[in-house]
Each structure stands twice: as structure tokens, then as C-alpha cells.
N, C-alpha and C positions, 0 to 999 in steps of 0.2 A: 163642781162648785160653779155657781153663777158669777160671771164677771159683771158686777153692777155698772161699771163705767161703760162697758160695751153694750149692755142691755139699754142703758140710757141713751147712748148714741143711736142705737138701732131704732128705738121708738120715736126719738126726736126726728130722725130722717123720715120715718113713715108718716109722722104728723105733717111735716113740711110738704112731703109729696102729695098728701091729701088736701093741701091748701088750707090747713087749719092753724090758727094761732093757739097758744097755750090756753088762753081764755076760752076759745071756741071748744077745744077738747074738754076742758073742765066742765063746761055747761052740758055737753053731751053726756058726760059720765056722772054728773051730779057730785063733783068734788071741787075743791078749791084749785085755783091756778097755782097756788103754792105747792100743792101736792104733786101736780104735774111737773113743776119745776124740779122738785126733789127727785122724782123718778128719772128725769132726763139728765140730771147732774150726777146720777149714780149714787145718791145719798139714801135711797130707799127703793124697794121693789113692791109693787102693789100686791094686794092679796089675790087669792085664786079667782074670786068672783070678778074682780076688776081686770085681771089678766084675760079672763074669758071674754069680757066686753071688748077689750082692745083687740083680741083675736078676731072677733066677729067684725069689728069696725074696719080693720086693716086686711081682712081676708087672708090671714096667715095663721099657722099653728102657734100655740103657746111655746112649744119647744123652739120654733124658729126665732121667736123673740128673745128667749132666755139663753139659748146655747150658741156658742161659737161653732160654726160649721167648718169641717175640713173640705173646703171647696175643691182644693187640688186633688184630694182623694176621689171625689165624685167625678172629676174630669179626667183623671189619669189612672185611677185604680190603685195608686200607691199612697199610703199614709204619710203625712208630713213629718210626724215625729216631734219630740220635745223641743227641738231647735226652732220650730216654726218655719223652717225652710225645707222645701222638697228638693232633694238633690238627685239629679239624673246624670251627673258627672261626679267624679271624685270630689270630696269635700276639701281636700288639699289642693292648693293652687298648683298648676303645672309649673315645673322647673323653669321652662322658657318664659313664663309670665311672672315669676316670683318678684323680680326687681321692680317691674311696673306696678304690681299689686302693693308692694311695700311703699312705693312713692305715693300711691293713692291714700294709704293710711297715714304716713308721716306728714304728708302735705295737707291733710284734712280736706281733700278735694271734694268729697261728697257734701260736706257741710257748706263749703264755699259756693259750690254750684247751686245748692238748694237756696241759700240766701240770695244769690244772684237772681234766681227765678222769681223771687218775691217782688222784685222791682218790675216796673212796667216794661213790657216787650210786646208792642201791639200785634206783631205777626204771630208769635208763639202763643200769646194769650188767645188770639182769635182761633187758632187751630185747636188749642186745648179745649176751648169752649165748644167747638164743633164736635170734637170727639166725645166730650162729656155728655153732650145733648143726645147722643145716640142711645144712651142707656145700656143696660145689660152688663155683661162681663167684658172688661177691656184687658187685653193682653199686651203689655209693653215689652217688645222683644229687643234684646241687645241694648238694655238701658244705659250701660256704661256709667262712668262717673258723672256724666252730665244729666243722666236720667231720661234722655230723649224727650218725648212730649209729656211724660208722666207728671212732672212738677206742675205743668200748666193745666193738665186735666184736673189735678187735685186742687189747684187754685180756683178753677171754675166750679168744681163740685167736690168738697172734702168728703162727701159720702159715697163717692164713686166706688164701684166694685172693680178693683184693678189688681192684676197679677204683674209684679215687677220681676223681670227675668234678665239673666245674662249668662254667657258661657263661663264667666269668671265667678267662682264662688265668693271671692273676696268682695267684689262689687255688690253682690246680692246681700251679703252679711252687713256691709257698711250702710247700705240703704235701710235695712231693717233696724239696725242700731239707732240710726238717726230718726226714722219715722216713728218708731215705738216711743221715742221721747217727745217728739213734736206733735204728733197727731193721735197716736194710739187708737187707730181706727180698726174696727172689727171687719172692715171690708177690704183691707189691703193684704195681699198674699204674696209669697216670695218663692221663687223657683230658680234653680241653676240648671241649665240644659243647653244643648247645641240646637239652635233653631233650624238647622238642616235636618234634624231628627226630632221634631217636636213630640213630647210625650202625651199630648192630648188626644182624646177620642175624636173621630170624625164628627164634623158639624156640631161642635161644642162651644165655640167662642163667638161672641157677638161682634167685637171690634178688635182688630190688631193694629196697634199703634207702633210705628217704627220711626224713631227719630234719627235714623242713620245706621241702624244695626245691619240691615241687609247690605248696604253699600260697603260696610267694613267687615263683611262676613269672611270668616277664615276658611269656609268650605265653598261649595259651589252655589253661587247666588241663585241660579235658576232652580236649584233644589229647594232652597229656602222659600222661594216664592210659591212653589208647588205645595210645600208643607203648609204655608199660610192659607192657601186656597182650601186644602183638605180640612183643616180644623175649623174654618169659619162656618157658621150656620148659613143656610140659604138666606140671602138678603143681607148678610154680614158685610162689613167693610174692612179693607186694608187701607190705612192712611199712612203713607210712607214718604220719607224724604230721601232724596238722592241728589248727588252732585257729580258732574262730569265735565270734561273738556269737550266742547261741541266741535263739529266739523269745520265751522268757519274759523274758530280759534286755531285749530290744528293746521289748517291750510295756510294761515298767515305766518307760521313758523318757518325758519330755514329748513331746507330739505334734510340736512344731516341731523338736526334736532328732532325732526319728525321721526326719522328712522330709529334713532336711539330710544325715544319715548315709546314708540310702538313695540320695539323689541323688548325693552326692560319693564314697562308698565302699561301693557295693553288695557288693563282694567280701568284706567282713568278715562278711557274713551267710551266705556260701556254705559248706555243710557237705560238699559234693562227693560225698555218698553216692549220689545218683541218677546222677551222672556216672561214678562207679566201677562201678555196675551196667551202665550203657550201654556202658562200655568193654569189657565181657565178663565181669567177675568175678562168679561166681555164689555164692561163699561169702565173706562179709565179716563179720568179728567186730570190734566196736569196744569199746575199753576206755578209760574216762575216766582220763587221766593227771594231771590237775590243772587249775589255772586261773591266769591272770595278769591284771593290771590295767594300763590305760594310764597310770595315775598313777605307776607304777614303771618306765615305759619311755621310751626316746627314739626315736621313729619318727614318720613322717608321720601315721599314724592317732592316735598319742598326742597330737601337736600339735593335730589337729583336735578331738579329744575335750576337751582343755583349753580350746580356744577356745569350745566350747559349754558349758563349765562342768560336764562330767560325767566320771566315772571309769569307763570301760567295762570290763566283765568279759568276758574271753575264756575259753571252756572248751576245754581241750586233750584231744585223743583220739589214741590209737594204734590204727590199723586193720590187721588181718591179713587180706589178700585173697589168695585162692587161684585159680589158673588151672586149671580142671578139664580 
């Protein structure tokens, strides 16, 4: 069965991509602009002759216009199934994660973060626009309850083809529940997987967007970076945010504090630059995006810093990494 709403959104996006107004398209097809509006609003589907005209105009098949595709099946070889989510981890939340997942749901975190992203955020808006402008398939890894860069990509281009993913199946389901209601886009896909073991075929993704997933990786971060390189197409980009305590900040701390931090949380000093190079990325541009302090945060590293009587400064970066 044809989803008329999704059909309308697809042909509306194709028209805008072609630089045509509804009136321009109506004139080309010899119909009224009201007819075009009905198609794009999902109130009607054109007859076969008109579908053929649209197919020739936009250089895609009639089926591509009419049918929802299982993009994830094309990219992974596994069908999504009736849930609309491709699971590469158990659908049940891990016991160690159950309390956190419950808080996400009871606290309505996803909805609150989505609403927050609708307000102006110059830096995130600019990065989202840059990612959206790359075109192709965007994979948001480790979206988390904040969504990473995904909300800002969709703010820049609601028609973007984007895969929202996380290791937590609860996070992915909550994003799907929200976005099905707010956007109902045929171009948004959902997957739960470990991004140290991405299920995608080699050279299959145009852009990987990482709003902090690799930095919070539960596995080996170097492996996640290698996986990102593997699945990107030649010419593809990894746009990733990371934050760490730099050498200057570490050196200014008391010697005993340095020793304890290095022993208990060596990960907070990892800048991942060398690992990114070793993963295969030859062109890496880093932009300082700001800083944050543990005194303003509720996390395990913030608790450790407070126990040591220090307020740690983390420098945040956005890295633009190209696969040549």
C-alpha cells in the first residue's frame, strides 16, 4: 500500500531540489498548482501518465517515488521488520542500563532535548547545516538522548536522509516515537548497534555525524574510528565532536591530583587525534568549539574531580575528517 503522506513528501523534496516552485512544476506538467499541492500534501496520487512524467523529470523510477524503501536492508543485508527499527543488539535494554533507560522515558528527555534544539544555537546550527549540505546518507552514531548533531541536521534540512543510531535500544525507540509524530519523514531510519562493530557494508555511508558518541564509547574508541573509516565512501566525511583535558590543564594541577586522575580516568586525557590518523583519515581539521567544567556537570568524572577538590576544564573540539 502506498503511503500518500510519504509520497507527497518525497516529490515535494524532489521539486525543491530541482529549484522549482509548485507553479513552475504545474506549468511543466500542464496541471494546476492546486493539483500539485494535493499530491504533496498527501491528499491524492497522480495517475500513471503523470507519474511517468514526474519519473522522467526527476530521473528516478516510479517505484522510488511511490514506495518506502528499506535503506537499512540495502546497507546491511538485514530487513528492518515491522517495528521500523533494525536491531543488531538485543531489543531488551541491558540490565546495567535499565535504570538509566527508565529515567530517559520517565523524564521525557528525548522530547525536552528535541524542543531545546529548536531554539537558536549558533554553533550547533552551523555544524548541522554543514553536515546537511554534504548530501547523501548521514549516519548519526551514538545519538543518545540529546540526539547528537541529528536535530540540527534536520533543522537545516527536514528532507535529509539520516540513520539515527545508538547502542541503547530504548534511545532509538524513543527517538522514533517522537519523530514519527513530529516529522513523519520517509527519509529517517533507525538502528540499534554497537558502533565498534558497525553492521554496514564497506564504502556505503556518505557522512558520519558524531555528536559525542565516540568520546563516550563503551568499547575501544580506536576501533570505532576504524569502523567509521571502513563504512564511509571514498570522499566521505566523519564530523565528530570530542572533549578532553589538555596537557596544559593537567600540568597546572597538583601532582597528587594528576596521579589519581591518570590512574583512575586516563580516558579524559585522550584527544583521539593519533587514533583518527591510524584509522586511515589523512585530512583532519580541528575547530575548538568551547569548553566545559566538571563543577557544572553531573557525571562520574565530575564526582571524581569534586572528591579531589578541583574543577576540571574540558576543551571541546569538532573534527572534520575526510576519507580520501
